[in-house]
N, CA, C and O atoms as a Tinker XYZ file with bonds, in Angstrom:
   376  protein
     1  N      0.826000   -1.181000    0.000000    73     2
     2  CA     0.000000    0.000000    0.000000    64     1     3
     3  C      0.880000    1.258000    0.000000    63     2     4     5
     4  O      0.615000    2.211000   -0.734000    81     3
     5  N      1.928000    1.249000    0.831000    73     3     6
     6  CA     2.808000    2.399000    0.890000    64     5     7
     7  C      3.534000    2.585000   -0.444000    63     6     8     9
     8  O      3.797000    3.711000   -0.865000    81     7
     9  N      3.854000    1.473000   -1.100000    73     7    10
    10  CA     4.508000    1.566000   -2.406000    64     9    11
    11  C      3.607000    2.252000   -3.418000    63    10    12    13
    12  O      4.086000    3.020000   -4.252000    81    11
    13  N      2.315000    1.986000   -3.357000    73    11    14
    14  CA     1.370000    2.613000   -4.282000    64    13    15
    15  C      1.374000    4.122000   -4.106000    63    14    16    17
    16  O      1.408000    4.867000   -5.085000    81    15
    17  N      1.340000    4.574000   -2.844000    73    15    18
    18  CA     1.362000    6.009000   -2.592000    64    17    19
    19  C      2.692000    6.617000   -3.031000    63    18    20    21
    20  O      2.717000    7.694000   -3.628000    81    19
    21  N      3.785000    5.936000   -2.740000    73    19    22
    22  CA     5.102000    6.445000   -3.128000    64    21    23
    23  C      5.200000    6.544000   -4.642000    63    22    24    25
    24  O      5.676000    7.546000   -5.174000    81    23
    25  N      4.750000    5.506000   -5.334000    73    23    26
    26  CA     4.793000    5.536000   -6.801000    64    25    27
    27  C      3.913000    6.645000   -7.352000    63    26    28    29
    28  O      4.272000    7.305000   -8.327000    81    27
    29  N      2.764000    6.850000   -6.729000    73    27    30
    30  CA     1.863000    7.918000   -7.168000    64    29    31
    31  C      2.560000    9.279000   -7.063000    63    30    32    33
    32  O      2.541000   10.067000   -8.009000    81    31
    33  N      3.175000    9.549000   -5.905000    73    31    34
    34  CA     3.825000   10.851000   -5.714000    64    33    35
    35  C      5.052000   11.015000   -6.611000    63    34    36    37
    36  O      5.327000   12.115000   -7.090000    81    35
    37  N      5.776000    9.950000   -6.837000    73    35    38
    38  CA     6.922000   10.024000   -7.747000    64    37    39
    39  C      6.433000   10.357000   -9.155000    63    38    40    41
    40  O      7.015000   11.196000   -9.843000    81    39
    41  N      5.355000    9.690000   -9.574000    73    39    42
    42  CA     4.792000    9.966000  -10.896000    64    41    43
    43  C      4.304000   11.394000  -11.033000    63    42    44    45
    44  O      4.533000   12.040000  -12.056000    81    43
    45  N      3.631000   11.888000  -10.004000    73    43    46
    46  CA     3.145000   13.276000  -10.036000    64    45    47
    47  C      4.328000   14.232000  -10.103000    63    46    48    49
    48  O      4.326000   15.184000  -10.883000    81    47
    49  N      5.332000   13.971000   -9.283000    73    47    50
    50  CA     6.508000   14.849000   -9.268000    64    49    51
    51  C      7.229000   14.866000  -10.608000    63    50    52    53
    52  O      7.601000   15.930000  -11.103000    81    51
    53  N      7.424000   13.703000  -11.190000    73    51    54
    54  CA     8.076000   13.643000  -12.496000    64    53    55
    55  C      7.238000   14.330000  -13.565000    63    54    56    57
    56  O      7.766000   15.053000  -14.409000    81    55
    57  N      5.939000   14.102000  -13.524000    73    55    58
    58  CA     5.048000   14.732000  -14.502000    64    57    59
    59  C      5.085000   16.245000  -14.410000    63    58    60    61
    60  O      5.131000   16.936000  -15.428000    81    59
    61  N      5.064000   16.757000  -13.190000    73    59    62
    62  CA     5.116000   18.217000  -13.007000    64    61    63
    63  C      6.462000   18.763000  -13.476000    63    62    64    65
    64  O      6.527000   19.798000  -14.140000    81    63
    65  N      7.528000   18.057000  -13.124000    73    63    66
    66  CA     8.861000   18.521000  -13.530000    64    65    67
    67  C      9.023000   18.563000  -15.041000    63    66    68    69
    68  O      9.541000   19.537000  -15.587000    81    67
    69  N      8.582000   17.515000  -15.711000    73    67    70
    70  CA     8.681000   17.465000  -17.173000    64    69    71
    71  C      7.782000   18.529000  -17.796000    63    70    72    73
    72  O      8.162000   19.185000  -18.766000    81    71
    73  N      6.604000   18.692000  -17.238000    73    71    74
    74  CA     5.677000   19.706000  -17.762000    64    73    75
    75  C      6.287000   21.096000  -17.646000    63    74    76    77
    76  O      6.135000   21.916000  -18.551000    81    75
    77  N      6.974000   21.369000  -16.544000    73    75    78
    78  CA     7.591000   22.691000  -16.376000    64    77    79
    79  C      8.717000   22.901000  -17.384000    63    78    80    81
    80  O      8.882000   24.005000  -17.905000    81    79
    81  N      9.483000   21.866000  -17.662000    73    79    82
    82  CA    10.596000   22.003000  -18.597000    64    81    83
    83  C     10.134000   22.225000  -20.039000    63    82    84    85
    84  O     10.757000   22.984000  -20.782000    81    83
    85  N      9.071000   21.581000  -20.422000    73    83    86
    86  CA     8.636000   21.624000  -21.812000    64    85    87
    87  C      7.330000   22.391000  -22.018000    63    86    88    89
    88  O      6.697000   22.267000  -23.066000    81    87
    89  N      6.935000   23.164000  -21.045000    73    87    90
    90  CA     5.648000   23.863000  -21.127000    64    89    91
    91  C      5.702000   24.987000  -22.169000    63    90    92    93
    92  O      6.535000   25.888000  -22.069000    81    91
    93  N      4.817000   24.931000  -23.163000    73    91    94
    94  CA     4.789000   25.990000  -24.176000    64    93    95
    95  C      3.907000   27.177000  -23.745000    63    94    96    97
    96  O      3.821000   28.170000  -24.467000    81    95
    97  N      3.259000   27.082000  -22.590000    73    95    98
    98  CA     2.364000   28.173000  -22.176000    64    97    99
    99  C      3.057000   29.091000  -21.172000    63    98   100   101
   100  O      4.200000   28.868000  -20.772000    81    99
   101  N      2.338000   30.106000  -20.790000    73    99   102
   102  CA     2.880000   31.102000  -19.870000    64   101   103
   103  C      2.979000   30.526000  -18.459000    63   102   104   105
   104  O      2.430000   29.464000  -18.166000    81   103
   105  N      3.678000   31.236000  -17.609000    73   103   106
   106  CA     3.837000   30.822000  -16.215000    64   105   107
   107  C      2.506000   30.746000  -15.491000    63   106   108   109
   108  O      2.293000   29.854000  -14.670000    81   107
   109  N      1.610000   31.672000  -15.790000    73   107   110
   110  CA     0.298000   31.679000  -15.142000    64   109   111
   111  C     -0.496000   30.418000  -15.509000    63   110   112   113
   112  O     -1.120000   29.793000  -14.651000    81   111
   113  N     -0.463000   30.061000  -16.780000    73   111   114
   114  CA    -1.155000   28.845000  -17.208000    64   113   115
   115  C     -0.526000   27.609000  -16.571000    63   114   116   117
   116  O     -1.227000   26.688000  -16.150000    81   115
   117  N      0.803000   27.601000  -16.505000    73   115   118
   118  CA     1.510000   26.469000  -15.897000    64   117   119
   119  C      1.155000   26.352000  -14.422000    63   118   120   121
   120  O      0.915000   25.252000  -13.925000    81   119
   121  N      1.119000   27.480000  -13.719000    73   119   122
   122  CA     0.739000   27.454000  -12.302000    64   121   123
   123  C     -0.689000   26.941000  -12.134000    63   122   124   125
   124  O     -0.986000   26.212000  -11.188000    81   123
   125  N     -1.560000   27.321000  -13.046000    73   123   126
   126  CA    -2.937000   26.827000  -12.998000    64   125   127
   127  C     -2.997000   25.322000  -13.159000    63   126   128   129
   128  O     -3.743000   24.641000  -12.455000    81   127
   129  N     -2.208000   24.805000  -14.091000    73   127   130
   130  CA    -2.174000   23.348000  -14.290000    64   129   131
   131  C     -1.603000   22.631000  -13.065000    63   130   132   133
   132  O     -2.091000   21.573000  -12.670000    81   131
   133  N     -0.566000   23.218000  -12.473000    73   131   134
   134  CA     0.026000   22.621000  -11.272000    64   133   135
   135  C     -1.012000   22.593000  -10.152000    63   134   136   137
   136  O     -1.132000   21.602000   -9.432000    81   135
   137  N     -1.758000   23.683000  -10.013000    73   135   138
   138  CA    -2.801000   23.730000   -8.985000    64   137   139
   139  C     -3.861000   22.669000   -9.239000    63   138   140   141
   140  O     -4.316000   22.009000   -8.305000    81   139
   141  N     -4.255000   22.501000  -10.491000    73   139   142
   142  CA    -5.247000   21.474000  -10.827000    64   141   143
   143  C     -4.731000   20.083000  -10.470000    63   142   144   145
   144  O     -5.459000   19.271000   -9.899000    81   143
   145  N     -3.479000   19.816000  -10.810000    73   143   146
   146  CA    -2.892000   18.508000  -10.498000    64   145   147
   147  C     -2.799000   18.305000   -8.985000    63   146   148   149
   148  O     -3.067000   17.212000   -8.486000    81   147
   149  N     -2.423000   19.345000   -8.266000    73   147   150
   150  CA    -2.340000   19.244000   -6.802000    64   149   151
   151  C     -3.723000   18.983000   -6.210000    63   150   152   153
   152  O     -3.865000   18.173000   -5.294000    81   151
   153  N     -4.737000   19.665000   -6.729000    73   151   154
   154  CA    -6.104000   19.438000   -6.250000    64   153   155
   155  C     -6.565000   18.021000   -6.559000    63   154   156   157
   156  O     -7.209000   17.378000   -5.730000    81   155
   157  N     -6.235000   17.534000   -7.755000    73   155   158
   158  CA    -6.598000   16.166000   -8.121000    64   157   159
   159  C     -5.895000   15.164000   -7.205000    63   158   160   161
   160  O     -6.491000   14.167000   -6.797000    81   159
   161  N     -4.637000   15.428000   -6.886000    73   159   162
   162  CA    -3.894000   14.550000   -5.985000    64   161   163
   163  C     -4.511000   14.563000   -4.598000    63   162   164   165
   164  O     -4.622000   13.521000   -3.952000    81   163
   165  N     -4.905000   15.724000   -4.146000    73   163   166
   166  CA    -5.536000   15.845000   -2.829000    64   165   167
   167  C     -6.850000   15.064000   -2.797000    63   166   168   169
   168  O     -7.139000   14.363000   -1.828000    81   167
   169  N     -7.638000   15.190000   -3.859000    73   167   170
   170  CA    -8.903000   14.448000   -3.931000    64   169   171
   171  C     -8.652000   12.945000   -3.946000    63   170   172   173
   172  O     -9.356000   12.185000   -3.281000    81   171
   173  N     -7.648000   12.522000   -4.706000    73   171   174
   174  CA    -7.305000   11.097000   -4.765000    64   173   175
   175  C     -6.923000   10.588000   -3.382000    63   174   176   177
   176  O     -7.395000    9.532000   -2.960000    81   175
   177  N     -6.080000   11.322000   -2.675000    73   175   178
   178  CA    -5.649000   10.896000   -1.344000    64   177   179
   179  C     -6.827000   10.867000   -0.370000    63   178   180   181
   180  O     -6.906000    9.976000    0.475000    81   179
   181  N     -7.722000   11.812000   -0.477000    73   179   182
   182  CA    -8.899000   11.844000    0.397000    64   181   183
   183  C     -9.770000   10.601000    0.139000    63   182   184   185
   184  O    -10.210000    9.935000    1.076000    81   183
   185  N    -10.008000   10.305000   -1.143000    73   183   186
   186  CA   -10.806000    9.116000   -1.481000    64   185   187
   187  C    -10.146000    7.844000   -0.969000    63   186   188   189
   188  O    -10.804000    6.987000   -0.379000    81   187
   189  N     -8.850000    7.729000   -1.195000    73   187   190
   190  CA    -8.124000    6.536000   -0.750000    64   189   191
   191  C     -8.148000    6.411000    0.774000    63   190   192   193
   192  O     -8.278000    5.306000    1.300000    81   191
   193  N     -8.024000    7.524000    1.482000    73   191   194
   194  CA    -8.041000    7.444000    2.945000    64   193   195
   195  C     -9.410000    6.973000    3.430000    63   194   196   197
   196  O     -9.495000    6.189000    4.375000    81   195
   197  N    -10.483000    7.445000    2.792000    73   195   198
   198  CA   -11.824000    6.968000    3.153000    64   197   199
   199  C    -11.960000    5.480000    2.851000    63   198   200   201
   200  O    -12.504000    4.728000    3.659000    81   199
   201  N    -11.468000    5.055000    1.693000    73   199   202
   202  CA   -11.538000    3.643000    1.328000    64   201   203
   203  C    -10.750000    2.787000    2.317000    63   202   204   205
   204  O    -11.213000    1.724000    2.730000    81   203
   205  N     -9.565000    3.250000    2.693000    73   203   206
   206  CA    -8.746000    2.498000    3.635000    64   205   207
   207  C     -9.406000    2.438000    5.010000    63   206   208   209
   208  O     -9.371000    1.402000    5.674000    81   207
   209  N    -10.006000    3.544000    5.434000    73   207   210
   210  CA   -10.700000    3.563000    6.718000    64   209   211
   211  C    -11.862000    2.578000    6.701000    63   210   212   213
   212  O    -12.048000    1.808000    7.644000    81   211
   213  N    -12.642000    2.607000    5.626000    73   211   214
   214  CA   -13.774000    1.689000    5.515000    64   213   215
   215  C    -13.303000    0.236000    5.499000    63   214   216   217
   216  O    -13.915000   -0.630000    6.125000    81   215
   217  N    -12.222000   -0.020000    4.786000    73   215   218
   218  CA   -11.667000   -1.371000    4.717000    64   217   219
   219  C    -11.188000   -1.824000    6.098000    63   218   220   221
   220  O    -11.418000   -2.967000    6.493000    81   219
   221  N    -10.529000   -0.938000    6.820000    73   219   222
   222  CA   -10.055000   -1.275000    8.169000    64   221   223
   223  C    -11.236000   -1.552000    9.096000    63   222   224   225
   224  O    -11.199000   -2.500000    9.881000    81   223
   225  N    -12.280000   -0.733000    9.009000    73   223   226
   226  CA   -13.460000   -0.963000    9.838000    64   225   227
   227  C    -14.108000   -2.301000    9.515000    63   226   228   229
   228  O    -14.558000   -3.016000   10.410000    81   227
   229  N    -14.153000   -2.632000    8.233000    73   227   230
   230  CA   -14.731000   -3.916000    7.816000    64   229   231
   231  C    -13.914000   -5.079000    8.375000    63   230   232   233
   232  O    -14.479000   -6.065000    8.847000    81   231
   233  N    -12.588000   -4.966000    8.322000    73   231   234
   234  CA   -11.734000   -6.018000    8.858000    64   233   235
   235  C    -11.909000   -6.151000   10.366000    63   234   236   237
   236  O    -11.907000   -7.263000   10.894000    81   235
   237  N    -12.058000   -5.048000   11.051000    73   235   238
   238  CA   -12.268000   -5.080000   12.497000    64   237   239
   239  C    -13.579000   -5.796000   12.823000    63   238   240   241
   240  O    -13.637000   -6.616000   13.740000    81   239
   241  N    -14.615000   -5.481000   12.072000    73   239   242
   242  CA   -15.909000   -6.140000   12.305000    64   241   243
   243  C    -15.815000   -7.639000   12.027000    63   242   244   245
   244  O    -16.359000   -8.447000   12.779000    81   243
   245  N    -15.125000   -8.010000   10.949000    73   243   246
   246  CA   -14.953000   -9.438000   10.654000    64   245   247
   247  C    -14.164000  -10.125000   11.763000    63   246   248   249
   248  O    -14.472000  -11.253000   12.146000    81   247
   249  N    -13.151000   -9.443000   12.274000    73   247   250
   250  CA   -12.365000   -9.999000   13.381000    64   249   251
   251  C    -13.215000  -10.205000   14.619000    63   250   252   253
   252  O    -13.087000  -11.220000   15.302000    81   251
   253  N    -14.082000   -9.246000   14.911000    73   251   254
   254  CA   -14.983000   -9.388000   16.058000    64   253   255
   255  C    -15.905000  -10.585000   15.875000    63   254   256   257
   256  O    -16.156000  -11.327000   16.825000    81   255
   257  N    -16.414000  -10.780000   14.654000    73   255   258
   258  CA   -17.282000  -11.930000   14.373000    64   257   259
   259  C    -16.533000  -13.239000   14.593000    63   258   260   261
   260  O    -17.054000  -14.165000   15.213000    81   259
   261  N    -15.304000  -13.310000   14.079000    73   259   262
   262  CA   -14.511000  -14.529000   14.221000    64   261   263
   263  C    -14.238000  -14.811000   15.696000    63   262   264   265
   264  O    -14.349000  -15.951000   16.147000    81   263
   265  N    -13.885000  -13.779000   16.437000    73   263   266
   266  CA   -13.618000  -13.948000   17.870000    64   265   267
   267  C    -14.883000  -14.389000   18.591000    63   266   268   269
   268  O    -14.832000  -15.266000   19.453000    81   267
   269  N    -16.018000  -13.788000   18.245000    73   267   270
   270  CA   -17.285000  -14.172000   18.869000    64   269   271
   271  C    -17.631000  -15.620000   18.586000    63   270   272   273
   272  O    -18.060000  -16.345000   19.484000    81   271
   273  N    -17.448000  -16.048000   17.340000    73   271   274
   274  CA   -17.726000  -17.449000   16.998000    64   273   275
   275  C    -16.764000  -18.378000   17.719000    63   274   276   277
   276  O    -17.162000  -19.449000   18.178000    81   275
   277  N    -15.513000  -17.982000   17.821000    73   275   278
   278  CA   -14.528000  -18.805000   18.539000    64   277   279
   279  C    -14.879000  -18.919000   20.011000    63   278   280   281
   280  O    -14.763000  -19.989000   20.608000    81   279
   281  N    -15.309000  -17.810000   20.588000    73   279   282
   282  CA   -15.712000  -17.802000   21.996000    64   281   283
   283  C    -16.898000  -18.753000   22.198000    63   282   284   285
   284  O    -16.918000  -19.542000   23.142000    81   283
   285  N    -17.878000  -18.667000   21.302000    73   283   286
   286  CA   -19.045000  -19.551000   21.402000    64   285   287
   287  C    -18.635000  -21.012000   21.288000    63   286   288   289
   288  O    -19.150000  -21.862000   22.014000    81   287
   289  N    -17.718000  -21.302000   20.389000    73   287   290
   290  CA   -17.249000  -22.676000   20.209000    64   289   291
   291  C    -16.543000  -23.180000   21.461000    63   290   292   293
   292  O    -16.750000  -24.319000   21.880000    81   291
   293  N    -15.718000  -22.343000   22.052000    73   291   294
   294  CA   -15.007000  -22.732000   23.277000    64   293   295
   295  C    -16.007000  -22.960000   24.405000    63   294   296   297
   296  O    -15.886000  -23.932000   25.151000    81   295
   297  N    -16.985000  -22.082000   24.536000    73   295   298
   298  CA   -17.995000  -22.251000   25.583000    64   297   299
   299  C    -18.799000  -23.529000   25.378000    63   298   300   301
   300  O    -19.094000  -24.238000   26.340000    81   299
   301  N    -19.151000  -23.824000   24.137000    73   299   302
   302  CA   -19.880000  -25.066000   23.849000    64   301   303
   303  C    -19.022000  -26.283000   24.169000    63   302   304   305
   304  O    -19.519000  -27.273000   24.706000    81   303
   305  N    -17.754000  -26.213000   23.845000    73   303   306
   306  CA   -16.837000  -27.313000   24.155000    64   305   307
   307  C    -16.694000  -27.510000   25.652000    63   306   308   309
   308  O    -16.670000  -28.642000   26.134000    81   307
   309  N    -16.599000  -26.413000   26.386000    73   307   310
   310  CA   -16.489000  -26.507000   27.844000    64   309   311
   311  C    -17.761000  -27.107000   28.434000    63   310   312   313
   312  O    -17.692000  -27.941000   29.336000    81   311
   313  N    -18.904000  -26.694000   27.938000    73   311   314
   314  CA   -20.174000  -27.245000   28.433000    64   313   315
   315  C    -20.268000  -28.736000   28.107000    63   314   316   317
   316  O    -20.723000  -29.516000   28.944000    81   315
   317  N    -19.850000  -29.143000   26.917000    73   315   318
   318  CA   -19.863000  -30.560000   26.561000    64   317   319
   319  C    -18.920000  -31.350000   27.470000    63   318   320   321
   320  O    -19.247000  -32.464000   27.878000    81   319
   321  N    -17.779000  -30.795000   27.783000    73   319   322
   322  CA   -16.838000  -31.465000   28.677000    64   321   323
   323  C    -17.437000  -31.616000   30.069000    63   322   324   325
   324  O    -17.279000  -32.665000   30.694000    81   323
   325  N    -18.122000  -30.589000   30.567000    73   323   326
   326  CA   -18.782000  -30.664000   31.872000    64   325   327
   327  C    -19.834000  -31.767000   31.882000    63   326   328   329
   328  O    -19.915000  -32.557000   32.823000    81   327
   329  N    -20.634000  -31.807000   30.828000    73   327   330
   330  CA   -21.685000  -32.826000   30.740000    64   329   331
   331  C    -21.080000  -34.228000   30.710000    63   330   332   333
   332  O    -21.580000  -35.142000   31.365000    81   331
   333  N    -20.011000  -34.387000   29.951000    73   331   334
   334  CA   -19.346000  -35.684000   29.874000    64   333   335
   335  C    -18.814000  -36.089000   31.250000    63   334   336   337
   336  O    -18.943000  -37.243000   31.659000    81   335
   337  N    -18.216000  -35.130000   31.958000    73   335   338
   338  CA   -17.697000  -35.389000   33.302000    64   337   339
   339  C    -18.835000  -35.769000   34.249000    63   338   340   341
   340  O    -18.715000  -36.724000   35.015000    81   339
   341  N    -19.934000  -35.024000   34.195000    73   339   342
   342  CA   -21.086000  -35.327000   35.055000    64   341   343
   343  C    -21.648000  -36.719000   34.745000    63   342   344   345
   344  O    -21.967000  -37.484000   35.655000    81   343
   345  N    -21.766000  -37.037000   33.452000    73   343   346
   346  CA   -22.255000  -38.358000   33.063000    64   345   347
   347  C    -21.331000  -39.457000   33.589000    63   346   348   349
   348  O    -21.800000  -40.494000   34.059000    81   347
   349  N    -20.048000  -39.232000   33.513000    73   347   350
   350  CA   -19.084000  -40.222000   33.996000    64   349   351
   351  C    -19.222000  -40.394000   35.510000    63   350   352   353
   352  O    -19.125000  -41.516000   36.008000    81   351
   353  N    -19.445000  -39.306000   36.250000    73   351   354
   354  CA   -19.615000  -39.402000   37.700000    64   353   355
   355  C    -20.899000  -40.160000   38.041000    63   354   356   357
   356  O    -20.915000  -40.943000   38.991000    81   355
   357  N    -21.956000  -39.944000   37.294000    73   355   358
   358  CA   -23.228000  -40.613000   37.542000    64   357   359
   359  C    -23.133000  -42.112000   37.284000    63   358   360   361
   360  O    -23.796000  -42.907000   37.951000    81   359
   361  N    -22.316000  -42.487000   36.326000    73   359   362
   362  CA   -22.212000  -43.906000   35.951000    64   361   363
   363  C    -21.312000  -44.708000   36.870000    63   362   364   365
   364  O    -21.349000  -45.938000   36.847000    81   363
   365  N    -20.508000  -44.041000   37.673000    73   363   366
   366  CA   -19.622000  -44.763000   38.595000    64   365   367
   367  C    -20.448000  -45.323000   39.760000    63   366   368   369
   368  O    -21.355000  -44.663000   40.267000    81   367
   369  N    -20.122000  -46.534000   40.169000    73   367   370
   370  CA   -20.853000  -47.102000   41.311000    64   369   371
   371  C    -20.487000  -46.370000   42.599000    63   370   372   373
   372  O    -19.346000  -45.946000   42.782000    81   371
   373  N    -21.442000  -46.230000   43.466000    73   371   374
   374  CA   -21.244000  -45.502000   44.720000    64   373   375
   375  C    -20.538000  -46.283000   45.757000    63   374   376
   376  O    -20.309000  -45.782000   46.859000    81   375
């Protein structure tokens, strides 16, 4: 995930640098394009952060479900063991 962000910023930086070197328009137009690219990058990062947050929340909820099911399984196993022990005690002669 970090590599994706790093590659994105490297690409943006290279694109801006090349655009500045070969830009046939005025400085004002170039600054406008840089601002547009920066705004687009900001929007992309905002969207990705929301997606990552949602994904993390989903994983947390799935983890809670798995833990809850595991807890239920352990409790059922403990209850079965108790019943087996009680049955064994009842079957022993006094």
